[in-house]
N, C-alpha and C positions, 0 to 999 in steps of 0.2 A: 138141059144142062145149063148151069150158071156161067155166064161169060165173064172173064176177068178183065176184059178191055173196056175202058171207060168210053172210048169212041164207039164201040159196038153198042154199048148201053144207051148212049145218046141217040144213035140211029134207031134203035128199037123203041125208045121212049122219048120222043121229041119234045115233050112238054117240060123236061128237066131243065133245059137251058133257061127259059123264062122264069121257071119256078126258083132256080138257083139265084138268078139275078134279083128276083123279088125278095128272097130270104136275105141276101147280102145287103140290099138297100134297107130292109127293115132293121137289121142288126146295126148298121151304121147310124140310122136315124135314132134308134134307142140309145146308142152310145153318146151321140151329140146331145140329145135331150137330157140324159143323165148328167152330163157335164154342166149344162146350163142350169139345171135345178140345183146342183151343188154350189155353183157360183152365185146364185141369186140369194137375196136376203141380206141381213145385217152382217157386215164384215167384222163386227166386234163380238166379244164374248163378255160374260158377266162373272165377276168374282165376288163372293160373299166371304167376309173375314170375321171370324169370331175372335175377339181379343180377351184373353183370360187374365190379363194383368192390369194394374192401375198405375198412374203416374209414368206413362210411357208415351213415346212418339212412334206411330206406325206409318211407314212410308211404302207406297205402292203407286206405280204409274206416274211418278213425278209429283204426287200429292202427299203431304204429311198430315196425318190426323193426330191431334193431341188427345190422349185419353187421361182425364183427370181422375175420375173415379171408375170403379169397375163397371164396364158397359154390359148390358144384357141384350141390347139390340145390336145386330151385326153391322159392319160397314159394307155397303153394297156399291160397287163401282163397275162401270163399263170400261173395258180396255180393248185395244185392237188385238187381233189374233197375233200370236207370236210368243216369244220367250220374255218373261218378266221376273222381277225380284221383289219379294216381300221382306221388309226388315222392320225390326222393332228395337228401339233404343231406350235406354233408361240412363239418365245423367250423362248423355253423350256416348255411352258405350253400347255397342250392338249386343243385345242379349238373345236375339233370335233372327235368323235369316233363312230364307227358302227361295230357291229358283223354281219356276214352274212354266210349263207350256200351256198356252190357252188356244184352243181351236176356235175358228169362227162359229158363232152361234152357240157355243158351249157355255155351260154354267159350272163353275168350280167353287167348292166350299173349302176354305182354309181356316186353320186355327193358329193364332200367334200366342205363344206361351213361353215362359222362361224356364228352360231345362234345369237351371241351377236351383230353382225353387221347387219345381215339380219334376220327378224323374221321367214322366211320360206325358203325353198329351192329356189335358184335363178331361175328366169324365163329364159327359153331358148331363146337365141337371134337368130333371123332369119339370115340365111347365105346370104351374099351379092354377 
């Protein structure tokens, strides 16, 4: 007959106490190791910005990039993890603005475009 009392079970199977302690120690160790691995590495993330307009100023992370002609290579910048703002201005007026969250070690791809000119994000062009 199966006993319902834990105390009786421990008396009958005495190796459960050290086994339980070992299991709990292992779980705690794995938890601490997981936290350490999560905190290790670069605290920054990377943002790749494709600009679909010309004659604009693109601002991100406190840096302003002047786009004279249409750019085909993206702007790549490292930013600290957290909340950031991407804005694009033409003749001093904001034509595009986007807030985003960047996780540590993450890579985010954004497109800056003028919704007054194009009703949706521009379609990607195949490389030749």
